[in-house]
Every structure is written in C-alpha cells, then in structure tokens.
N, C-alpha and C positions, 0 to 999 in steps of 0.2 A: 587155356593152359598157359599161353604166354603171359597173360595178366598175372597168373598165379606165380610164375617164375619171377617176374618183376617185383611183386609183392614180397616173396620170400627173400629175394636179394636185399630189398630195402629194409627188411626187419633185422636181417643179419647185419647189414651196414650200420643201423641205428645201434644195435647192441655193441658191436666192436667199437664204434666211436664213443659211446658212453663209458664203456668199460675201460677203454685205453686213456680216458680223460682227454680226448682230443676236441671235446666240445667245451673244455673248461676255459672260461675267460682268463683265468689266471694263468693257465698252462700257455695260452696263446700269447699273453703279454709277456711272459717269461721268455718265449722264443723271440718275439720282436725286440726284447732288450738284451738278448744274447746271454741270459742267465741260467739257461737250462738245456740240455741236449734232448729232452723228452719228446718235443714235437718234431725235431729234426730226425730223430730215430724213426718215429711214426711214418713221417713222409718218406724217408728213404727205404723203409721196408716196403711201403706201398709201391714205390717206383720200381724197385727190384722184382717184387712179386708181380706186378702188372707186366713188366717186360718179359719176365719168364713164362707167364701164362700165354701171353700173345705168340711168343716164339714157339712154345709147345703146340698151340692150337694151329699155327701155320705149318709146323713140321709135320704133325699127325693129320693135317687136313680136316680138322673138325669143322663142322658147319655150324653157323649161327642159328638162332631160333627161327630166322626167316629162310633158312635153307641155303644161304650163300657162304662162300669160304671167307675166312677172315683175311683181310688184306690191309696194308698200311702204305700210305703215300707220304713221304717226307715233305714237309713244307720248307720253303726258303726262309732263311733267317734274315730279318730286317731289324738290326740292332736297335736303331732309334725308336721305331714303332714298338717293339716288343718290350723295351725298357719303360716307355711311357705307360703302355697297357698294363705291365706288370706292377709298375708303381702305383697306378690308380687302384688296381685290384688289391695290392698290399695295404694301401691306406684304408680301403674299405674293410678289409679283413681285420686290420688292427683296431679300427674304430668300433666295429660291431662285435668283434670277438668271435666271428664265425665266417667261414667262406660258404659258398653256395650249398653244398651237400650238407654240413652240419647245421645249417639254418633249419632245415626240416627236422633234424634230429632234436634240436632244441625245442621246436614247437611240439613235437611229439612226446618230449620230456616234461611238457606242461608250462614252458615259458611262452606265454600267449603273446607277448610283445613281438616275438619273432614272426607273427603273422604280418605285422607292419613292415618288418625287415624284408620278408619274402615279396610282399606287395611292392615295396620301393625297388628291389632288385629286378623285379618283372617289369616295372614301368621304366626303369633305366635301360634295360635290354631293349624294350620296345622303342624307346627314344632313339637309341643308337641305330636300330633298324630304319627309322625314319630319316635320320640325317646322314646315314653312312655314305650315300653318293656324293655329299657335298664336303666330306672330310678327306684330308690327304691320307693316302695309303701308300 
C-alpha cells in the first residue's frame, strides 16, 4: 500500500511539473536570467502550499504512512555554508536545466540523456558522503 502511495504521488508530481512547464529548460533559464516570474511563482506556490499542509498536519495530528506524527526541527543557519551549497546547487540547476525532482520527470518524458544526469547526481551525492568528514562544516 505504501509503495502505491509513493507511486501515485510521483505520477501526480510528474503531471504537475510537466503541465506547469517547470521542467522546461527555457523556463528555467528565463528564471536564472530574471526574465520571467513563471518559475518564481511555481516555487512560491510550492513553498506556501507545503508550509500550509505541514502546519495543518501538525495541528490536526495526522499520522504519516509509518504511523508517526509529523514533526519539524529547525536547523541552524550557517550563512557561509548555505550560500556555497546553494550556489553549487544553483549552478548545476542552471547548467542542466533541472533540479533533482524534475530530472526524473524529464526521464519519464522520454529525454533519455537525463539517465546520465541522474547517474551523475547520484555519484556526486555518494562522493560527498565519502569525503564529508574531511570537509569544513
């Protein structure tokens, strides 16, 4: 049942991302060149919707699929670290035209080259895990 829930949410995510043009390379580059509000609007709606849903789940004590209550622990802000990490993430996003979620949507839409992008992102994440203890945090 849990697998079906994840599969259903993934399909819905793919449809929404495709129909809203959030997986469009041109839309993403418009955003990074500050030529269009389209992507900022999508991101803003997602943040507001996500915060609202989390607040409602906490208020009404809705349980997750694992049977635990929804909780959130704020992280400390490390400006230098987060600016560097955000810049690296943004450069990858701008160069590839997709962030992690839409990479799978693009693959599902038939852009086979994104299999290489997903493999590269996975290897990059693995590499970070290997060298994490030697990096300044």
